[in-house]
N, C-alpha and C positions, 0 to 999 in steps of 0.2 A: 735474523738482526735484531737489535734493541732498537726501538721506536727513537727520533731525536731528542724529544724531551727528555724520556726515560733515561736514554744514553747519557745526558750530561748530568742527570742527578748520581747515575752510577759513577760517571766518570770523578765528579765531585766526592763521592764517597770514596773513592780510591786515593784520592789526592788527601783526604783526610786520615786515611789507613795506616800511611807511612810517609816517611819525610820526604823521600825523592824514588820517581820513576823515571824508566827511559820511554821514549815514544814506543818503541817498539813491545816493551811489557804492556804499556796501557792497550796498545791494538790488539795483543794478543788476548788479554783479559775481556776486552770488549767485544772480541771478532769483527774488526773492522780494519780499514788499513790506514798507514802513517798518516796520509794527506786528511782523512776524515779526522785524526786526531788533534791535528794542528789547528781545522775548522773549529771543532768544538772548543778547544783551548782557548782560542778567540772569541766565540760566544761568551766564555765564561768571564772573561777580561771585560767584555763590555757590559757584563750584567753587574761588574763589581767585585769580582772574585781576584784578589791579586795572585794570579798564578804567574810563577816567575820560570826562567827557561835558561839553561845553560848549553852553549853550542857545543859543537864539536861531536866526536866518536863517544866520550865519557858522559857527554851532557844528558841532561833529563829536566822534567818538570817537577817543581813542589808548590805548594799552597805557602806563600808568604802570610806574615803575620801582620796583623792592622786592628786600629780601634772600629775600622768601619766592615771587619769581616762577616759576612751573612752568618744566619744561625748554624751550629752544627748538625751535620745527618747522622743519624744513628739508625743501624738497620733493628729488626725486629729483637734479637737476641741481645743486643747492646742495649736498647732501651730497658730490656726487662734487668740486664745485669745492673743499670745504673738505679732502677725502682727497688731492686734487694738490697742493695748498698745503703740508699737513702733510708730505706725502711729499719735497717739494723743502725745506722748510725743514730735514729731518734732513741734508741736504748742505750747507746752507749755511754762511755766515761769521758768524754770530752764535754767539759761544762758549757752550757749554752748551745750547745748545738742541735739540740732536739728540735725546736721550733722552727730553726733555719733549715732542718732537713724536711720536715712536713711541708713547708712553704715552698721549697724545690721541688718535692716530690708532685704537689698538687699543680705546679707549674708544667712540670714534664706530662703529666697526664693531658692537660688541656690541649698539648700539641700534637698529641698522638692519634692516628685514625682510629676509628671506631673500633675495630676487630682487636687492635692493640690495646686500647683504653678499657676494655672489658676483662683483658687477663689481668692487667696491672691493677685495676679497682677492685677485683677480686683478692688479689694478694692484699691489698692495703686494707680491706674490710675484714677479711677473713682472719687475719694474723694479726699476734700480739706478741708482747716481749716483756718479760720483767728486767728491770735495772740491776746490775749486779752492786752489793753494799760494798761501800769503801770509799776514799777520797775521790774528788773528780779532778780531772788535769787542766789547766788554764790552755785554752787553744792556741793563744799567742806563744807559749812557750814550746807547744808542739810543734808549731809552723816555723819558730825562730831557729830551733834546733835542726829540723829538717834542713833548713837553707844553710845552716853554718856548715854541716855534714858535706850538702851539694857544694858550696863554694869555698870549703877549705879554710873556713874562719876559726880561729884561737877565740874560747869562750870563757867568760869568768861569770860563776853566777852563787848566790846562797844555797846552802844544801842542809837539810837534816839528816843526820846519819843514824844508823839503826839502833844507836845506843841514845837518840834524842839529843844529841850535840850538835849545836847550830856551826856549821866550817864555812868556809870559802873555797872553792874549788875552779882551778884555772886548768883547763883540758883542751885537748886535740880531739874533737868529734870525730866519729867514724859512722855511726849508724843508730837510727832510731827504731828501737825493734818492739811488738806488740806480741806478749803471750799469749793471746787470748783472754786474759784477766787483768793485765796492767801493762802500760807503757814504760818502756827501760832507754836510757841511755847508753851506748857503748863508746867509751871514750878512752884517751890517754891521758892520764892525771900528772901534770907536769911535776907537780909537789911529790908526787910519790913515785914517781918515774916508774910507772906500771898501768897496765890496763885496769879499768875499773867499769862497774856497772851502776848506772844510777836511775834511782825511780824516779819519774817526772814529776809525781804527785809531791815529793818531797824538795823540790827546788822551792826555793822560798824568796827570791828576788826575781827583778827583772835580769834577762841576759845581757851581757855587755861584752862587744867584741874586742880582742884584745890584739891583733894583728893577724897575720897569715898563719895558718897552722901547718904542721908539717904532714903530708899524707902517709898514712900507715896502714898496713893491711891486718887486720886482727887477727889474731893465732890460729891458727886452721885455715885462715881463708873465709869461713862463713859467721858472719855476725850473730844470728839468730842462733847458731848451734853453739856459740860459744856462751852468749846470755845464757841458755839453758843449763848448760854445765855447772857455770857459776851459780845459778839459782838451786841447781841441785845440792852442790855442795853445801850452800848456806842451810838447806833443810836439813842436812843429813847432821848436819853440826846442832841442831834444835835439839831441845829436850826431847821432844814428841816429833822423832823424824818421819821421813816419807814412807808409806807403805809400797813393796814392790810384789808383784806376781809374774808368773809366767805362763801364758797361754797357749796352749796348743792349737793354734789357728793360726791363719795368716793375718798381717797387719790390716790389708784390705778389707778382710771381712770383720775386726774388732773395731778400728778407729771410727766408724761411722754409729756404733752403738754405746759409745761411751762420752760423757760430757766432757766436749774439749777444754773448758776453763777449770776442769777439776782432777785431768790425769793426763799423762803424756803417752803415747803408745810407740814402741820403737821396734823394729826388726831383729828378731834373734833367730836367723836362719829364714829358710824359705815356708816353713809351715808352722812356726811358733814366733810369739813377739811377747815384749816387757813390757808390763803397764806399771806405771810410778804415780803416786799421787802428787798433785801440786800442794804441799805444803803437808802437815803432818797427818797421819791417816786416821781414819774413824770407823766405827762400826759400819756406816753406810756403805765403805770400801767393800767390806765383806757381803755385804746385800748386793752390790752390783755384780763381783765376782760369782755369787752362786747364781744368781739370775740368767747369766749369760749361757750356762748350760753348757760348756765347754769345759773340758780337762783342764786342769790348771794345778800348778805349784806354788805355794806362798813363800817366797823367798826370805822376807822379814819386813821389818826388825822383828827380835824377838816375842815384844810384846804382841805384835799382829799374829804370829803363829800360837802363841798360847791362847789369844781370844778364838782363833779359829778352832783350834782343837776343842775348846770349851763348848763352842757351838756344836760341833759335829758330834762330841760326845753325848750331847743332851739331845739331839735328834735321832741319833741310832746308838744308843747307849752299850748295846751287846755286840757291835762290830768295829765303833770307831776307837779311835785310839785315845787312850785318858790322857793324854798331854802331847806337847812337840816331840818329834823325833829323837831320840837319845843320841845320836849322832850329830845333832845340830844342822843336820840337813833340810832341804824344803821340805814343807810340808804337803802332799799331795790331796786331792780332795775329788 
């Protein structure tokens, strides 16, 4: 069995892990009897932890909220996850968060035991990241929209459209979505009576609440998937459309090998997947495809097929095709 002091820490960690536990569940996890659990709960209360109890068969224990709540407990893997998140945030697109993330990471390292501090310190000292080009978003806008989604508040804000026209939008927000490159708001636009996707870096004024929103489910039920489809439609309508290839390898093998901010990877059966560029395709897309050393088919657009055919012909003029397939089908490489 766990010694008393260690058991109290383990009990506190369990209470922080989820909202409510029954006494029997806690006893089973800690391999002690229900009476020991009750005594340990009393000890935590005497130490200042606001542990609440609900009586009866369906009752249980939960850790209450309060200004005097003692420090949060994290296990090794949780602490490393927080450190990685803070390190990543320092190179993110949220304005003003870099210095705050570095300070928080430094404080976290000071609280860690030596064995864990060495691992996290290695992460901080031996890794680096570059910032993505492009506009930064206001953290107050990000937090305000997330709160509006959670609380069901209707929001009005100034917005710069894709044609650089200043507009005022009144929306019922549904979700904030991060694409890996930009932040978006998925919301129902009241003036247009339809769903719309808004880039957070194009919001030009403070958010103003305008009463209660109508709770709506995004089309298809998945906000992130809907935003991804909308972005793809916009890209395909641009002068230089996105490039698409089919790879004869499963998603799990390909996804870690490609930059998430530049392409999306979707399953196309069990052993094939479709890779689509985020934005217009470029010559680098062909280089990535070739370096994967996987059988592939270039699906389009026609300009991508023509460029690939020219590269293929230049590398193997006696065997490669002189141009894209005559039937307009995909070019196999």
